[in-house]
N, C-alpha and C positions, 0 to 999 in steps of 0.2 A: 310517641312511646307507647301510653297509656292507650292508643286504638290498638293498637298492633297485640300489646296482651290481651285486651278484649277481645278481640278476635280469635286469639291462640286458645284463651280461655274460652272460650263460647265454644270452638270446633272441637275443644278436648272433651267439655263437659258434655256436648253433642252426642259424642262417638260414647264414650262413659254410660251415659243415661240411658242412651235407645239399644244398649243392649241389655240392661236390665228385666224387661219382659221377659226376654228369650230364655238367661238364665233364672228367674222365678219358675219359669216350665219346667227346665231341665232339672231344679232342686226339686220341685216337688213331684217328676216324675223319680226321682230317688228317694226321696222321702216315702213314696208310696212302697219301692222295694224294702226300704228299709222296716216300715211298720208289718208286712206282709212277711218278714223272717222272724219279726219279736213274735208275731201274732201266733206263728208254728210253737214258738218255746213257750210262750203262756199257755197256748190250748193244752198242749204235752203235758206241763207240770200239773193243769188244774185237772185233766185228766186223771194223771196217776194219781194225785191224793182223793178225788171222789171214789176211786176204785178201791184207794186204803182206808176211805171211810173218813178222810178228814175234808176241811175246808180248806180254800187257800194258806189262809195264817197260821191256823194248826199245823198243816202241812209243813209250813217254812219254819216252824217250833219244833220240829221233829228233826231239823238237820241240824243237831247240836253232839259235843260228845268230844269230837275229836275238832283239831285246826280245819284240817281240810273242811268239813262240813260245815262250821263256822261260817269261813270262808265262801264254800257255796251257797250258804244261807241269804250272806251279803250281797254277791253276784246275782242270785234271783231276786231280792228288793230291786238294784238297781234296775235290772231287764224289767221288771213292772213298771216302773215309776217310769222308765227310759217310754216304755211303750206307750202309757198312760198320755206323758204328754206328747210324743211324736203325733199319734193317731188325733189328738185335739190339734196339735196344729195342721195335720194334714186335711183334716173335715173342713176348716175355715179358709185352707187355702185352695181347697178344691170349688169350695161351693162362691168365695169372691173373683170377680170378673179381671181379665187381666188387668184392667186401669189401678182397680181396686187394690192388687197386689202387691201395687207401687206401694202403699199406703201399711204395707202389714210386714215390713222388713225385721219387725220383731217378731213374726212366725218363723222368720227364718235363721233358725238360733242354736240349731244341732250342729256343731260343728264337725263333727265327723260328717255328716252328707253336705255341710257347704263345701269341705275341702276336697272331697270326692268330685264334686259338680264342679269346683273352679278346675282341677287337676284337669276335666277331660272336656271341657267348655272351650269353644271354639264361637267368636265373633263371626256376627250374622247380620246381613243387610238388613235393618228394621224395615219389613212389609207390612207390619201391621200398626193400625191405628195406635195402639198403646206405644209400641217403640217411636213411632214417628213424635206422639205426642210428648215421651220421655225424652226423645233425641231435644224437642223444643224448651223445655224445661232444663235440659243438660245445657242447651246452649246459652240460655237467659242465666242462668246460676254461674255457669264457670267462665263466663264474661264478666257478670257483674263481680264476681269473687277478683279475679285477675284485674279489673279494673281500679276495683277498690285498692288493692295492694300495689297498682303502678302508682297512684295518687300517693299514697303514703310514702310511696319511698322517691318519688318526685319533688312531694312539696319540701323537704330537707334542702335539695339541688338549687332548686330554683330560688328559696329564701338566699341562699349562700350565693349566687351567681346577682341577687340581684343587692346585696351588699357589697360585692366587688365593683361592680358598675356604677355606686355611689361614690360621688367624688367626698375624701374626708375634709377635705379645707373647705371651708363655705366661701363662696363668689361674695366678694362684695363688688359694686357697682365701679367702674372706673371713671373717675374726674378727668375730664380733657378740656385742657385748657386753651383759649381762641389762640388760633397764630398768630405770632408775633410779626406786626408788618414794620417795618423798618424805613424809614420815610427818607424817600429819594428827591432832594430838592429839583430834579431833571426830569421826573416821572410828570406827564400832564394827570391834571386834577379830573377826576371821573364827575358825573354829575349827582350832586349829593353830599358830596364828600369836601371836607373843610381841610385847610392847611393849616 
């Protein structure tokens, strides 16, 4: 049972992790698109601010007076913060080699981009070195996890089976009495026997 679980876990882990480099590549492509779109908004806002004689923060402060303008100010602040965060993540992920990206999962943190990438993601046969290494790591990790789980599940069952096979009554040695020999006067006397 444990061997079967180990194999199933290994194959599942290998399949899942072998897809990680391809998913990461597609995420980076989508992230670049997000950064490009946000850059257009940021550059446009900054240009409008400069034309009006303001810096970015001064221009944001001008967005007051009505609920709509206050909401627009909050939207722009979120846009600037997201642009900075995604630009930093994109720079780090672009500089990383495919194998290094496997250790940078914390840089795959934009939920919108992860969701969009996942919705269009189609598993592929891992043909790159990164995919093969990730598959090997996945096989070892998946197999190890399910093997440990199998051992944990089977241990109580083995103990229960062992208790059932043990006899509840302590067996004591049986003392046998020597056979009773009746003396027959007509029987011949054997050598060494006395009457």
